[in-house]
N, C-alpha and C positions, 0 to 999 in steps of 0.2 A: 292323453292330451286330446282335447276336443278343439276343433277349428271350425269356424263358421264364416261364410261370406256375409258381411253385415250390410254392405251398401256398395253402390257403384254409380259413377257419373261420367258423362261425356264433357270434357273440358274444352275441346276444340273440335269444330266441325266445319268443313269447307267442301261444298259440292258445286262444281261449275261445269256446265254443259259446253261441249266443244262446238265451234262453228260447224254447220252442216258440211262445209267444203273442206274441213280439216280432220275428218275422221281417220282414226288409226286402223292399221291392218290387224293388230293383235292387242291383247290386254297384258298388263303387268300388275303385280301384287307384291308389296313389300311390307313386312311386319317386323317391328322392333318391340322388345319387351324388357322390362326390368322390374326390380323390386326396391322398396324403400322402407325404412324402419324409423320409428319415432326416436327423437333425441332424449325424450323423457326417461328418467330412471323408472324401473318397475313397469314399463309399458307392456301391454299384452295385445297390441295391434300392429299390423303392418299392411303395406299396400303393394299392389302389382299394377304397373302401368303398361299400356300398349300405345304404340303409334302405328297407324295403318295408313298406307298410301295405295290407292287403286287408280291406275290409269286404264280406263275402259276405252272401247272404241268410240263411245259417245260422250264420255265425261271424265273428269278428275275428281277424286274424293280423298280427303284427308280427315282422319278421325283420331283424336287422342282421348283415351278413356282411362280412368283409375278405378280400381277395385280394392275395397277395404275389408280386411279379414281380422277376426278377433279370436284369440286363444283363451282357454280357461285357466291359463297360468302365464307367468312372466316369460317374455321372449329372452332366450339365452343366446350367447355367442354360438353355442353348438347348433341351436335351431337355425340361426342366420346362415350358417355354413352348410346346412343339410340340403337335401334335394327338394324339400317341400316348397320353400319360397321361389325356387328357380324352375321347378318342374310341375309339381302337383297343383299349386295355387294358380299358375297360368292356365293349366289344363281345366281347372274348375271354372275359371272366369271366361275363357275364350268362347264357349258356346253362347254366352249372353251377348258378346260382341258380334258373333256371327248372326244371331237372330236380329240384332239391331240393324246391321247392314242390310240384311235381306228385306226387312220391313221398311227401312228408310228408302231404299231404291224402288221398291214396289209402290209405296205411297207417294213417291215423287213422279210417278208416271213412267218410270223406266222399267226395263226388264229386271226382275230381282236378281241381285248378285248373291250367289251362294258360295261363301268362302270354303276353301278346302279344310279338311281336318289337319291339325298340326301335331307333329310328334315333338312334344316339348323336351323329351329326353334327348333327342338328336339336336334340337335347337340349342339346348343348354350345353351339350358337350362341344358343339361347334363354337359357341361363345367362349367356353373355357379354353379351347385350343388357341383362340386369338389373344387371350390375355397373358 
């Protein structure tokens, strides 16, 4: 089975600078991810979505992005339950989001934000524990 990242887009972006008198002492970072599948029969595409919130010392940033993958065969229920949509696909997509955030903050005149690497195996198992 061949899987390819076909496209991605940012669907929501909010960057707001804090008032100079209200700067925070530390930063926070929150990441949510999930996947979704087409309702169409015989579909070979699926998506991975991210919602990222960064509360920096100088600004707040919210980004929602979707990544679209295509398989060379029909998506089965077995594939949907496998680790690929929950672990591998987010791990493939996340570096694009990291680069986007770094470039966005740099081009906005801010110190570039370099997001940490994410262990999607641990993130997925923590999510499974909550369900």
